[in-house]
N, C-alpha and C positions, 0 to 999 in steps of 0.2 A: 492810681485809679485814675489814669489819664483818659481810660479806654473809655471809659463812664461820662467825664466832662464835671467840671466843677457845678456849674448850676444843677446838673440831672444828680449827680451825689447828694446835693444838700436836698431837693427837694425830695430824695427818697428816704433818708437818715435822719432828716434834719438838724445837721449840723455839720460844720465844715471837716472835710479829712485831717486826720491829724493824727502822725508815727503812735504816739500812744495805744490807737483800739488796734481791733482786732481787723481788721483785712490789713494794715503793714505788716502787723507782727506775721500773719498767716504768710504774706506774698515774701518777706523774710527769709521765712522758714521753709518756703517754696525754693527759696531761690538760694541760699548755703545748707541747707540740709537734705535735698532729693531726696535718697534713700529714706530718709525717717518721714519723709513727706508723704511717698506713697505708700506706707506703711498707716498711717495714721490715720483711724478712724473715728475718731469725733474730738471737735476744741469744743474746752467748756474751760470755764473762768472757775475761780477756783471756789465759791459757795457751791456752787453746780456741783462740781468733782465731790464735794462733802457730801451732798445728798445722795450724788451718786453711790459712794462709799456706805451711806445709811440706807437707802431705799433699796438697790440694785436698779434704779433708774437715771438713765441719763437725759434731764431735763433740763432746761433752765426755766426759768419765771418772767415775768413780760419786761419787768422793772430791769433785772440783768441783761434781757437782750438788746432792752432799746440801747444802752451802754455800751452793745459793740462794736456798732453802724456796720450792722450787717442784716438788721432790721426794719424792710418798710414798715416807716410808721403812719402811711396810709392804709394800707390794708393788716397790717397788724402779724406781717409774718414774712416768714425771711427773704430777702431779696433774690430772686434769682440773677437779676440785672449784675450786682456785686458779686455773689457765688459766680458767677459765670469767668468776673475777670480776675478773682483770688482763687480761683480751680478748685470751690467747693460745692460739691451737690448736699443742696437742703433733702432730707430724707424726712425731717418729722415736719407735720404742716399745725398740732397742738403745741404752741409755748404753754408753758405752766399749766396742761390740764386743758381741759371744756371750758371757755371763760363766761358760756351762758349759764351752766350752774354754777359757775365762782362767784356770777351777779346775780341769781337768787340766793344763795348763802349768805354774799355779804348785806343785801336787801334784809334777811329775814335777822342778820344778830345785830345790824343796824336799828333795826325796830324794837329788836327788845333790849339794846342798850338805851334807846329812849324811853323805856318803858321800867326798867330797874332806874334808872336818873329822876323821873316824874315820883315813884315809889319813897326813894330815899329822902326827896326834900320834899313828899307830903308828909313825911313822917318824922322830917325836924320841923313842922305846921311853918314850909316855905310858899310863899306865893308862886312861886316863877322860878325858873334856872334860866339864866341869861351867862352868854357866851361861850354858849353849848360849841364843840368841837368833837369831830373826829378825825382818827389818825387811824389808819390801815398800813400793814407791812407785810407784804407774800414776805412768812419767813422760809416758806420752801414751795413747789410744785404743787405741794398736799393742803398746805397749812398757812392760812388768813388768821391775821392777828385784827381786831378790832378794840382802836381803844374811844373810849367818849368820855367828856369832864365838860365841866361847866360849875357856875356857881349857884345854890340857891340861895334868892333872898325873899325877904318879907318887906313888903310894901306899907308905906309908912306916908303920912301927910306929915310934913315938916316944918312944925308950928313956926311962923313969920314968914313963910317964904309963900309967893305968889309968883308964877308962870302963866300969863296972860295967854289964852287959846290952850292950856295944855290940863287935862284932865287926868287924872291918878285911874289907871284901872282898878276894877274893886275885885277885891279873888270869891272865885268862883265858890260855890258850894256845891257841885254837881260830882265831885272827884273825892277822893279819899286813898287813903293807904292800901287799902286792899283793891281798889276797883279807877288806879288812877284813867286819868285824860287817854282817850286815843292818841297813839302817836300819830306827829302827822306822817302820810307816805312820802318817800324818799324816792 
């Protein structure tokens, strides 16, 4: 990777070059197995190979791509500069499918998760959901999993407790289990 230079490499991939990552493995393969390298059509990580066997599509999700040290973190596309050095031509520009569609789908799923969580909290006569978090995982190029969790709580004044300057919020009466509050826009 000397041709790219250390600082430039780090600015492209976001990390230091290491022998464990794909560029160095490909360079080793090219040097030590030139006949096989010349016949190789595609390099896939293990999860992408499994996805290929299941779907027939050679894709790599953006999470895996970012760990190859071949992805330009500034453009979220394969780096032509690194590809030139290791002798690999990038043919696909859409990593893991259409990101615009995935973003809209993810937003919709998160909003639905908030609505379901609010309904469950109201059904349990809770006043709020606290500590709410989202986790997402791209299972494959076509499947994104959304997990939402939090703790439903009921607000109450504690007898004998005073906290000057802090008022407890009062439960709203406008929502019901069938009509939860509108989730915030994410």
